[in-house]
N, C-alpha and C positions, 0 to 999 in steps of 0.2 A: 195793721194798714201800713203801705209804702209811702216813704217819705222822701222829697227830693226838694233839694236846694237850687234856687233859682234866682241867680244873681241879675240886678238890672230887670225885676219883675215888674217895675212900673214903667217902663218905657213901651214903647208900641208892639215889639215882638212879645214882649215878656207879658203883657196883659192879655194876649191869646193864647200863650203857652201857659199860662195859668189854667185860662178857662179850660183848656183841651187837659191839662193834669188832673185840675178837679173832677171833670167828666169819666176820668179812668179811675178814679178812685184814691187819687194820691193826698197825703198832707202835704201842704206845701210851706217851707220856711222860706222866706223871700227877702232877699239882702239888696239893700240899695245904698246909695252914696246920697248926703245931703238931706232935706226935708223929705218926708214920707207923709201923704196926705191921708186924709181918712177914707176918701173914695181908694186909694191903694191898699190900705191897710186890708180893706175887705177883700182883696183878690186872694189874701193869703192867712194861713190858720196861727204864722209865727213871723215876725218880722224883725230884723235888726236894720240898724244903720251904720256903715261900715266903709271905711277907704280902704279898698283891696289893696291897693299901693304901697299901703303902709301894715308892713310886716306885724308890727305889735297891735295893730286892730284889729289884722285878720287872725292872729295867735288868741284872742281873745273870746272868739266868737264860739257858742256853745253849737255843735254838730252833731251831737248826740242821736242816733238812729236813722242817720243820712244814708239812703241806698245809692240815690242817683243826682248826680249836677249838672244844670244846665246853666253854663257860664256865658250869660249875656251882657256881662258888665263889661263896660270899657269905654273909650273916648271916640266917637264917631264923626270924622271928617275925612274927607279925602281930597281938600284944597289945598293942601299944605299945611303949615303951621309948626308950633314949636315941635321938633322931633322927639328932643329929650322928655319933655312933659309926655306926649303921645305913647312914646315907649316904657315910659316907667306908670303909666296907669294900664295898658292893653297888654303889657308883658308882665308887669309886677302883679296884675292881679290874678293870674292864672299862677305865676312862680309861690305866691303868699300863699293862695287857697290851696293849692296842693301839696305845699310843702305842711301846712296846717293839717290837711286831712290825713298826711302821712303819720304826722307826728300821734295822731289822734289812733293809729292803728285802724283806721277806716280805708276800704278799696271801694269805692262806690262806681258806678258805671258815669261815666262824664261825656257830655257834649261840649266842645267849644268852637262857639261860634265865629267865623273867619269872615271874608268876604270874596265876591268874584272879581275884585279888582285886583288881586294876588296874580291873576293869570295873565301871560305876555298873550296878546292882543295878535300877535303875528304868529299863528297857528292854526292848524284846523279843526274847525267846529264839528259838533258842538263840544264842549269841554269838559273834564271829566277831572276826578280827583287826580290823574295819574299826569294830567297837561303840564304843560312846562311854565314854571312860577317867571314872575318877572326877577329882574337881578335885583336883589337886595340893597344893592351898591346903587344904583339910579331911581330905586322905585322911591314915590314919596314917602314922608313919615308914616303915614296911617298903613298902606300898603305893608310897608316894613315892617310894622308892628304886626302885621297880622301875619305874615310870612313865617 
């Protein structure tokens, strides 16, 4: 059976992703920060509470058998906020998780979720992945962390 790691599995998108991957026959290892409710535990086969922005916590995750990662973890706000904290969470979650996968010798397929707000609005529509990004120096903290 294929096994996927879904970070942020108990958020809005994560709940839907769990249902779809389960429908497709995946075993799901869910990772979330903070309290994990009984309802959320029912979405996954295996669950871990972990602050992925903390390298020591991340390196303790048992990721055996993972063949895919859907990384939905992050601090979601586009109204400003503490840039250092947003960067620590949104960038750190990726860096620490991928470093741990590399240490384990795992090479899963990875989907890392970004945001449409990273694109420069002053360009032709529709936007694509090749569209121009905002200037990271003038982007809001959330946008900069996703760029």
